[in-house]
C-alpha positions in Angstrom: -38.1 175.3 37.3 -38.0 178.7 35.7 -41.1 178.7 33.5 -41.7 180.9 30.5 -43.9 183.2 32.6 -41.7 183.4 35.7 -38.2 184.0 34.4 -37.9 187.7 35.3 -36.4 187.1 38.7 -33.8 184.7 37.2 -32.3 187.2 34.7 -28.8 188.6 34.9 -25.8 187.2 36.7 -26.8 184.1 38.6 -24.3 182.7 41.1 -25.2 179.2 42.4 -25.8 179.3 46.2 -25.4 175.6 46.3 -21.7 175.8 45.1 -22.2 173.2 42.3 -19.6 172.6 39.6 -21.1 174.7 36.8 -18.6 173.6 34.2 -19.3 169.9 34.8 -23.0 170.6 34.8 -23.0 172.5 31.5 -20.7 170.0 29.9 -23.2 167.3 30.9 -26.1 169.3 29.4 -24.1 169.9 26.2 -22.9 166.3 26.0 -19.3 167.4 25.3 -16.4 169.4 26.8 -16.8 173.2 26.9 -14.2 174.8 24.6 -14.2 178.3 26.1 -14.9 180.4 29.2 -18.5 181.0 30.1 -20.7 182.3 33.0 -24.1 180.9 34.1 -26.4 183.9 33.9 -29.9 182.3 34.3 -30.7 179.3 36.5 -33.7 177.1 37.3 -35.1 177.3 40.8 -33.0 174.2 41.8 -29.8 176.0 40.7 -29.2 174.1 37.5 -28.0 176.2 34.5 -30.5 177.4 32.0 -28.6 180.1 30.1 -24.8 180.7 29.8 -22.9 183.7 28.5 -19.9 182.8 26.4 -16.6 184.6 26.0 -16.2 186.0 22.5 -13.2 183.8 21.8 -12.7 180.1 22.5 -9.7 178.9 24.4 -7.8 178.3 21.1 -8.7 181.8 19.8 -11.6 180.7 17.5 -14.3 183.4 17.4 -17.5 182.5 19.2 -20.4 184.5 17.7 -23.1 183.2 20.1 -23.0 185.2 23.3 -25.9 183.5 25.1 -26.6 179.8 24.9 -29.7 178.0 26.0 -28.5 174.9 27.8 -31.2 173.9 30.2 -33.9 171.3 29.8 -36.8 171.1 29.0 -36.6 174.6 27.6 -34.0 173.7 25.0 -36.1 170.9 23.6 -39.3 172.9 23.7 -37.7 175.6 21.6 -36.4 172.8 19.3 -39.9 171.6 18.8 -41.0 175.1 18.0 -38.2 175.4 15.4 -39.2 172.0 13.9 -42.8 173.3 13.5 -41.6 176.2 11.3 -40.9 178.6 14.1 -37.9 180.2 12.4 -40.0 181.4 9.4 -43.0 182.2 11.6 -41.0 184.4 14.0 -39.3 186.2 11.2 -42.6 187.0 9.6 -44.1 188.1 12.9 -41.5 190.7 14.0 -40.7 194.1 12.5 -37.5 193.7 10.3 -36.1 197.1 11.4 -36.6 196.1 15.1 -34.9 192.8 14.4 -32.0 194.5 12.7 -31.5 196.8 15.6 -31.6 193.8 18.0 -28.8 192.1 16.0 -26.7 195.3 16.2 -27.2 195.5 20.0 -26.3 191.9 20.4 -23.1 192.4 18.3 -22.1 195.4 20.3 -22.6 193.7 23.6 -20.6 190.7 22.5 -17.8 192.6 20.9 -17.4 194.8 24.0 -15.9 191.7 25.7 -13.1 191.3 23.2 -9.6 191.9 24.7 -8.4 195.5 24.3 -6.5 196.0 21.1 -7.6 192.6 19.7 -6.5 192.3 16.0 -7.0 188.6 15.2 -10.2 186.7 14.0 -13.3 188.1 15.7 -16.9 187.0 15.9 -19.3 188.2 13.2 -23.0 189.0 12.9 -25.6 189.4 15.6 -27.8 186.8 17.3 -26.8 183.4 16.1 -24.0 184.8 14.0 -26.2 186.4 11.4 -26.7 190.1 10.5 -30.3 189.8 9.4 -33.3 187.6 9.6 -33.7 184.7 12.1 -31.3 181.8 12.3 -31.7 180.1 15.6 -34.6 180.5 18.1 -32.5 179.0 20.9 -30.1 181.9 20.7 -32.8 184.6 20.6 -34.6 183.0 23.6 -31.4 182.6 25.6 -30.7 186.4 25.1 -34.3 187.3 26.1 -34.1 185.1 29.3 -30.8 186.9 30.2 -32.5 190.3 29.9 -31.9 191.1 26.3 -34.3 193.3 24.3 -35.0 190.8 21.6 -38.3 190.8 19.7 -37.8 187.2 18.5 -37.1 186.1 22.1 -40.3 187.8 23.2 -42.2 186.0 20.4 -40.8 182.6 21.5 -41.7 183.4 25.1 -45.3 184.1 24.1 -45.5 180.9 22.1 -44.1 178.8 25.0 -46.4 180.4 27.5 -49.4 179.8 25.3 -48.3 176.1 24.9 -47.9 175.8 28.7 -51.3 177.3 29.4 -53.1 175.2 26.8 -54.4 172.8 29.5 -53.5 170.8 32.6 -50.4 168.7 32.5 -48.4 171.0 30.3 -45.2 170.0 32.0 -45.8 166.3 31.3 -46.3 167.1 27.7 -43.1 169.2 27.4 -41.2 167.8 24.4 -37.9 167.8 26.2 -38.8 165.3 28.9 -37.5 161.8 28.9 -41.0 160.4 28.9 -41.9 162.3 25.7 -38.8 160.9 23.9 -39.7 157.3 25.0 -43.3 157.7 23.8 -42.4 159.3 20.5 -43.3 156.9 17.8 -41.4 158.4 14.9 -39.9 161.6 13.5 -39.5 162.8 10.0 -36.9 165.0 8.2 -37.4 166.3 4.7 -34.9 168.0 2.4 -36.2 170.1 -0.5 -33.0 170.3 -2.5 -32.2 171.8 -5.8 -32.0 168.4 -7.5 -33.8 166.0 -5.1 -36.6 165.8 -2.6 -35.7 163.4 0.2 -37.4 161.9 3.3 -36.1 160.2 6.4 -38.4 158.7 9.0 -36.7 157.4 12.1 -37.0 157.0 15.8 -34.5 157.5 18.6 -32.3 154.5 19.0 -28.9 153.1 18.5 -27.3 154.7 21.5 -27.3 158.2 22.9 -28.3 160.7 20.2 -28.7 157.9 17.7 -31.4 157.1 15.2 -33.1 153.9 14.0 -34.0 154.4 10.4 -37.5 153.3 9.4 -37.8 154.9 5.9 -35.3 156.6 3.7 -36.5 157.9 0.3 -35.1 160.0 -2.5 -36.9 161.4 -5.6 -35.1 163.5 -8.2 -37.5 166.5 -8.7 -35.1 169.1 -10.2 -36.6 172.0 -8.2 -33.7 174.2 -9.4 -34.6 173.9 -13.1 -33.9 177.3 -14.6 -33.6 179.1 -11.3 -30.1 180.3 -12.1 -31.2 182.1 -15.2 -34.7 183.3 -14.2 -34.5 183.6 -10.5 -37.9 181.8 -10.2 -39.1 178.3 -9.6 -41.0 177.0 -12.7 -44.5 175.6 -12.1 -43.6 172.1 -13.3 -40.7 171.9 -10.9 -42.9 172.9 -8.0 -45.4 170.3 -9.0 -42.7 167.6 -9.1 -41.8 168.4 -5.5 -45.4 168.5 -4.4 -46.1 165.2 -6.1 -43.2 163.5 -4.3 -44.4 165.0 -1.0 -47.9 163.6 -1.5 -46.3 160.2 -1.9 -44.1 160.8 1.2 -47.1 161.8 3.2 -48.5 158.3 3.1 -45.3 157.0 4.7 -45.4 159.8 7.3 -49.0 158.9 8.3 -48.4 155.2 8.2 -45.5 155.5 10.8 -47.4 157.8 13.1 -44.9 160.6 12.8 -45.3 163.2 15.5 -42.4 165.6 14.8 -41.3 166.9 11.4 -38.5 169.2 10.4 -38.2 170.2 6.7 -35.5 172.3 5.1 -35.4 174.2 1.8 -32.0 174.9 0.4 -30.2 176.5 -2.5 -33.0 176.7 -5.2 -35.5 178.1 -2.7 -32.9 180.6 -1.4 -32.4 181.9 -4.9 -36.1 182.0 -6.0 -38.2 185.0 -5.7 -41.4 183.0 -5.8 -40.5 180.4 -3.1 -43.6 181.2 -1.1 -45.7 179.5 -3.9 -43.7 176.3 -3.2 -44.0 176.7 0.6 -47.7 177.2 0.5 -48.2 174.0 -1.4 -45.8 172.1 0.8 -47.5 173.3 4.0 -50.9 172.2 2.6 -49.6 168.7 2.0 -47.4 168.0 5.0 -48.8 170.5 7.5 -45.4 172.1 8.2 -43.9 175.0 6.4 -40.4 174.5 5.2 -37.5 176.3 6.9 -35.5 178.4 4.4 -32.0 177.5 5.8 -28.8 179.3 5.0 -25.9 177.6 3.4 -24.0 177.8 6.7 -26.9 176.0 8.5 -27.1 173.5 5.7 -23.4 172.8 6.2 -23.7 172.4 10.0 -26.6 169.9 9.6 -24.7 167.9 7.0 -21.6 167.8 9.2 -23.7 166.5 12.1 -25.2 163.7 10.0 -21.9 162.8 8.2 -19.6 162.5 11.2 -21.9 161.0 13.9 -20.6 157.5 13.2 -17.0 158.3 12.5 -14.0 157.7 14.8 -13.0 161.0 16.4 -9.4 160.0 15.9 -9.8 160.6 12.1 -10.5 164.3 12.7 -10.3 167.1 12.0 -12.8 166.5 9.2 -13.6 168.4 6.0 -17.1 167.5 5.0 -18.1 168.4 1.4 -21.8 168.5 0.4 -22.2 168.8 -3.4 -25.7 169.8 -4.1 -27.6 170.9 -7.1 -27.2 174.6 -6.6 -24.5 175.0 -4.0 -21.7 173.2 -2.3 -20.9 173.4 1.4 -17.5 173.0 3.0 -17.5 172.3 6.8 -14.4 171.8 9.0 -14.7 170.4 12.5 -14.1 167.5 14.8 -10.8 168.4 16.3 -9.8 166.2 19.2 -12.7 164.5 20.9 -15.3 167.0 19.7 -16.2 165.0 16.7 -19.5 166.9 16.1 -18.1 170.4 16.8 -18.2 172.6 13.7 -15.3 175.1 13.5 -16.2 176.8 10.2 -18.6 176.7 7.2 -18.4 178.1 3.7 -21.1 177.7 1.1 -20.5 178.5 -2.6 -23.0 178.9 -5.4 -21.8 176.0 -7.4 -23.6 172.7 -7.8 -24.3 169.9 -10.4 -27.5 171.6 -11.8 -26.1 175.1 -11.8 -22.9 174.1 -13.7 -24.8 171.9 -16.1 -27.3 174.6 -17.1 -24.6 177.3 -17.4 -21.7 175.5 -19.1 -22.4 171.9 -20.2 -24.7 172.6 -23.2 -23.6 169.8 -25.5 -24.1 166.0 -25.3 -21.5 164.9 -24.5 -20.0 168.1 -23.1 -17.2 169.7 -25.3 -13.7 169.9 -23.8 -14.0 173.7 -23.6 -17.2 173.4 -21.5 -15.6 171.0 -19.1 -12.5 173.2 -18.7 -14.7 176.2 -18.1 -16.7 174.4 -15.4 -13.6 173.2 -13.6 -12.0 176.6 -13.8 -15.1 178.2 -12.3 -15.1 175.7 -9.4 -11.4 176.2 -8.8 -11.9 180.0 -8.6 -14.5 179.4 -5.9 -12.2 177.0 -4.1 -9.6 179.7 -3.8 -12.3 181.7 -1.9 -12.9 178.7 0.3 -9.3 178.4 1.2 -9.2 182.1 2.1 -12.4 182.2 4.0 -12.0 178.9 5.7 -8.2 178.6 6.4 -8.7 175.5 8.7 -9.5 173.5 5.5 -5.8 172.9 5.3 -5.7 171.3 8.7 -8.3 168.6 7.9 -7.0 165.0 8.0 -10.0 163.3 6.6 -12.3 164.3 3.7 -15.9 163.2 3.9 -18.3 163.5 1.0 -22.1 163.5 1.1 -25.0 163.9 -1.3 -26.0 162.4 -4.7 -23.0 163.3 -6.9 -20.5 161.6 -4.5 -22.6 158.6 -3.7 -23.3 158.1 -7.4 -19.6 158.2 -8.3 -19.0 155.6 -5.6 -21.8 153.4 -6.8 -20.4 153.6 -10.4 -16.9 152.8 -9.1 -18.2 149.8 -7.2 -20.4 148.8 -10.2 -23.7 148.4 -8.3 -26.5 147.1 -10.5 -29.0 148.1 -7.8 -28.7 150.6 -5.0 -27.1 149.2 -1.9 -26.7 151.8 0.9 -24.6 149.5 3.1 -22.0 149.1 0.3 -21.8 152.8 -0.4 -21.9 154.1 3.2 -18.2 154.7 4.3 -16.8 153.5 1.1 -13.3 154.9 0.5 -13.3 156.6 -2.9 -9.8 157.3 -4.2 -8.9 160.3 -6.2 -7.8 158.1 -9.1 -11.1 156.3 -9.1 -13.1 159.6 -9.1 -11.0 160.9 -12.0 -11.6 157.7 -13.9 -15.3 157.8 -13.4 -15.3 161.5 -14.5 -13.4 160.8 -17.7 -15.8 157.9 -18.5 -19.0 159.9 -17.9 -17.8 163.1 -19.5 -16.9 161.5 -22.8 -20.2 159.6 -23.2 -23.5 160.9 -24.6 -26.4 160.6 -22.2 -27.9 157.7 -24.1 -24.7 155.7 -23.4 -24.0 157.2 -20.0 -27.3 155.8 -18.5 -26.0 152.2 -18.9 -23.3 152.6 -16.3 -24.2 150.4 -13.3 -24.8 152.7 -10.3 -26.1 155.7 -12.2 -29.7 156.6 -11.8 -31.2 157.6 -15.1 -32.8 160.8 -13.7 -29.3 161.9 -12.6 -27.5 161.2 -15.9 -27.8 164.7 -17.3 -26.3 166.5 -14.2 -23.8 163.9 -13.0 -20.9 165.3 -15.2 -21.5 168.8 -13.6 -21.3 167.2 -10.2 -18.1 165.4 -11.2 -16.5 168.7 -12.2 -17.0 169.9 -8.7 -15.7 166.7 -7.1 -12.5 166.4 -9.1 -11.7 170.1 -8.7 -12.0 169.7 -4.9 -9.7 166.6 -4.9 -7.2 168.4 -7.0 -7.2 171.7 -5.2 -7.0 170.3 -1.6 -4.7 167.4 -2.4 -6.7 164.5 -0.8 -5.9 161.1 -2.1 -9.3 159.7 -1.1 -12.5 160.5 0.7 -15.0 158.7 2.9 -18.4 158.5 1.3 -21.2 159.1 3.7 -24.9 158.3 3.1 -25.7 160.1 6.3 -26.0 163.9 5.7 -28.4 166.8 6.2 -31.4 164.5 6.5 -29.7 162.8 9.5 -28.7 166.2 10.9 -32.3 167.4 10.7 -33.6 164.3 12.3 -31.0 164.4 15.1 -32.1 168.0 15.9 -35.5 166.5 16.9 -34.2 163.9 19.3 
């Protein structure tokens, strides 16, 4: 196997002397059909693919921003473990930002040089991992480094993996990507530090290939995004609410012997200038520093979680994740590639942000509701422009608290029942009816609706404004409600 310290001889173009079927082997490693042309550029000693170089356009013309992909095992899983331990943030802090920006530009130039002469259609964007700045995906950086790229983040990953491999005898047996390590893994944990809620999923591999067996699933409304839109900062009491929830969650994590954790911070943390104060406290409690993920990454993780149990024949899917501070729109799942994301757009509209900005009376005044829906609709026009494939989606899938709460109210659930909400078909007429009911009630009356958690009562109308605007604008008669979302996507990334 090409080890972290011995990859130099394997860099560059790497024809297989054994004459194996590279496409079949790469598709086996990916677990799905390849959608574009590629070349194996780095191999293990036994000839199996380690890194592939992708064409800049897929077979259907869709731009492919990632030039180099890490496909080999156990390297892919080892890097995944490094990401789960906070490697994205750690690597970004460790490298010079100007050097990183220059690397992104070199990567972009190398990829774009492969575009057909005179190409005028959609083209890839960004640098390594499709971003222009910062660090998005350690796998992409390490793959470029192994293929000979001058990548400071790839070098950082290489040093970390070499240190891990040299920590003692039996490093190969401890490699997190081996089958033995997966079988021995007692449990894994995913945490989502959202604008409105702090959530935990503890699971273990099971339920078929790439599946999860849920052990614990918890949700606490902590309102991290309180006042962020106005001040640009997290208020101390909001930080403390999150830390308090995490102290409680830590007991579950320890009780289940969790040995892998991945934790994501989303919209409120992205917008806050003092997020490091939160991250310091979280790391002290959980032992892992949160990853500050982009709206696009948030969307991809939500899509993975939301579609993993759905029939591919229902695709293409439009997955909508209405959060507290942002809403993500993800299109994918064409043909048999049910988990393949084709485009993501994130907008800065969510239930907390709309409530704090527009819905200032109790109950909201008609003018406030109209202003909220008009703002959302203006953003949706941007979504249609930036994500044209949204019009090709056959099935709308909705995730997160606003949508699951509207479903619970429509069903009339006196107590939470995940099985009844998960994959419930919520019609547009029903969503509009719930919206009218909640929007015309004062909070004191609203809290008596079965299915509405009291802590969500003050922001649910803002969330409904987003939901009904989406249904009206995109013309869906119903949506499938999914209780699987970004948490499941985070957990699946650890399997």
